[in-house]
Steps between C-alpha positions, in 0.01 A plus 500: 500500500268587786486826686388517864388807691620487854312696762673826570669530160486825309301336220237366737478831684473698174243253366299519823526881503398523135200274555405711803539822302294358215231398744501841671516692173221298343291534815558875521420554131181298533388687810588839350310430178201374696509807726496731203224305327294487820537873555381569143233234524361660816439820308331317212285280729417799719384704199302200373329463838420873507351481150291199598381679814402802289285267287338356812426851631343595164280188514381580855439863398286375214310259729421775753400740223265235359338457842449876534353517149262210577363677813479830313306342211268329750430831671429674168258223400276533808154644439312722751291211635806293581673801654232531766403135549761287684315178407525577131866592548563165673325316218706689238826412677406132507423501126834654399722193460802713412505642851576159653784449253663831599418521873433251779225737623325821388318706762312829527473743794237772534597861598491404869752222441253216546544187283202481258623236249749214505572268208677230702282489814161681495449390863739774614284778353410753770745353755810703413573873497820645349436868555827532692710313246760718322411366153130591550567856604780553247289374204211732589734796558683448171182432297684216325603140552826396666699196608484452876786411732515126589281396795325196648141482376226487762277318248735217389778523757753500213785741436346732242535814292200681350453669164230765563262699274260766642159499326290812450146553371406733215474792743860447609409363844716228648293179516737224602859379477581195286805304609666194342701287744829334399602201712871549559543126561372421150507819283416470131858583404647226725540249215694753292726575796568132560567437129766776486669445834882474474629140492357229723595636843451871424172679557313826435326715759301826518512769770344845531716810511431501877652151533176299540529155339235455229617172345760248620548123457483470879130581558563560871697814413206671324403835655826501695760774454843441349644740759384281793787385724751685279472228229500735199820491293672826392384445142142449625516831691631669185205356304253637760662843445429472125814339357439236229774254399690194614776428749694210651396456861367253753160335500284482811677177599841667462596316178666711225248587230430722201235751616292702249227762547253677268228749601153472338353780294134469613547427872736576788636146476852368444564166328815327618690182423746287697732275293752300708851538361563127546239431230549813289867416442491122557668418162795726580533353851505148353759609245738612776525151644523333158774728379709451814472119468606521135792726592618256770486204259692684231763623747553141626583379146774746407598858562535635151231281340271574793552872460424494126198278558361725769539801271307315232229396743462856620428642156124454538516702821667779310239479228223505759654800668532682166140422413380635835719811461372570149141436605537740796656762273230471235737364236330163465163334545394200707531260202875473563415265788321255265813289437531140376757376751396175672669561835449695820579831333250432224235395754551819696483725191195325357324505836556874528387550139184294555412688820549835325284395202222380733501827687510701178189316375320556832588871492385529138167331583442724801597807299251406224221442757571840654437674164200306363131528585401145607143520369544637146868428432555869413766722654415618853544848646866446589587392144293788357692757705836357388388482135355852502819646645691337212242623247535861623880470470470370143252773407731769638798353318325463164276811550190303407147535639365275772146417616351312797152347489318442832188286470257300708192288448170688523279383792742218588378502862153417371638194321666381821192566711247339268699218337762431765874555528578183306324644193667835568844338492424330168377829357832657604694220327303540174525878520881475536519261202297733273698802616828328420377417151370852436828682553821495303779254567720788618242621755513392866185381684480469881236441766533737797226366728142373482359600159759776440732452200759722329661502154827675411510632141850582372639642171187701415578660164135597439318723758173326407632155592404506874135575415502228236654247737241590766217440254658170397499391866132591536422302185691198629267485801184490286334164488392315812761326715442119506537404868419132545142443392398865508584820308588829661480839332810703582609853414782718621603863530843619385695804613818581308775741603707630210797731478874536505706305749775760511373672817228260615513226763319169535280652775393781268413257221301284743322802645403634158387155378294452817336842452424410136347171613265676738407746224408202280285358781332836564420523131302176510765218510593272212709770330852643464617827658843660438685744718839664443763456769594832656881546520664515840 
């Protein structure tokens, strides 16, 4: 027996209505699940972008700090003859290969503002005067180096910022101003910025807190102001007022984008990122279309079967939404997205997992670089401060004694001046190695700057232990240092601050250790001096 559905019959109308309802229901469920997942994903991606931007800001802070330290060390290494002889100064600049790696030009201006040395173009010497420049007057007034506002260089014609360092003679008289120029079209941190830019169409940029553009993929916008022609977005204006974070807004072209901002620690700069939403959430956008096509196909087959099938197909969306919800709430980690499904849902989850892992590794690498001395491999000042704060907390909790050793190499400047900075660096490396071997495994060694090192001694059960450890360090430095094909005799002076951590701060420990170090030097160097930390 055959059954025929005539147009207009109740069965045909009910079947058509059921198929339509299935199609609408499946479509609505798909869109609702995607909307929830996209809303949660925006928070996760936004936080990921902000964390990445924080890492970029830390890297740029470290790069600028390294440039300042390089100019400062150069100024400290100048002898009296070089201070008062521009030709010798020019020759010294040309011999320092590290300067070209860090700056595209290094210049010097005498007290009248006249150019007396130029690494990149000696022909300009004597032709330029910067006495009226803000950075020149501000550096002299402050008696310390600074980072200038962006400007167009009269020497190179390039958009530039300067890292300055005033130089004084032994009598304290201002001799000249050293300045390292950073080419904003090709800064040293440009490769790192490009490597960490969001996606393929997103980009990073840098502006000052006054709105001047320091770095931008469109070189024609350098030295312009983001407020020109009313082009600054509300989130950009908030960032200029000191607000860090991310927001959904419009890019300069008007396209919707994820906008993030982070202020630098060492300069009045703001690092920002623009990540077009079309790329940031491309997998979810593609899934909308695919799910609607699947829903239409299922609805065309049969009402009830189509409804059940759509519910089954939508389970991964529910799982994805739950994962995002748990991740946002802190009840899960990113590994839940590393699924084995071989379909669009699996591709989306694995892509998100891979992106998160890549960013986590990049953040970990940048974090490690920010806490390690690049020359010796020891902890740097930042890591020392964090470790010492934790050591004080442990000492207070366990009521145990704590000591801080402050030491430097005797006559290290003479080694640099007579044997060269290359030998000096190798002496520092060997000194750090011997120092690490001389102390206990539970002690913490760090290099603060130049030839200055510190050691944190914890769990001191014996009051005589700091003196013994100081003597052990002196003994470890006996025996010439083998540096290439020559041997260098090295000694050091050690100042140790001892006492209870109950009412003492890190600054008090450092001050007492520094005073003890100078006492050791005044007593003839090559010895240990102890000083008790005075309670606050």
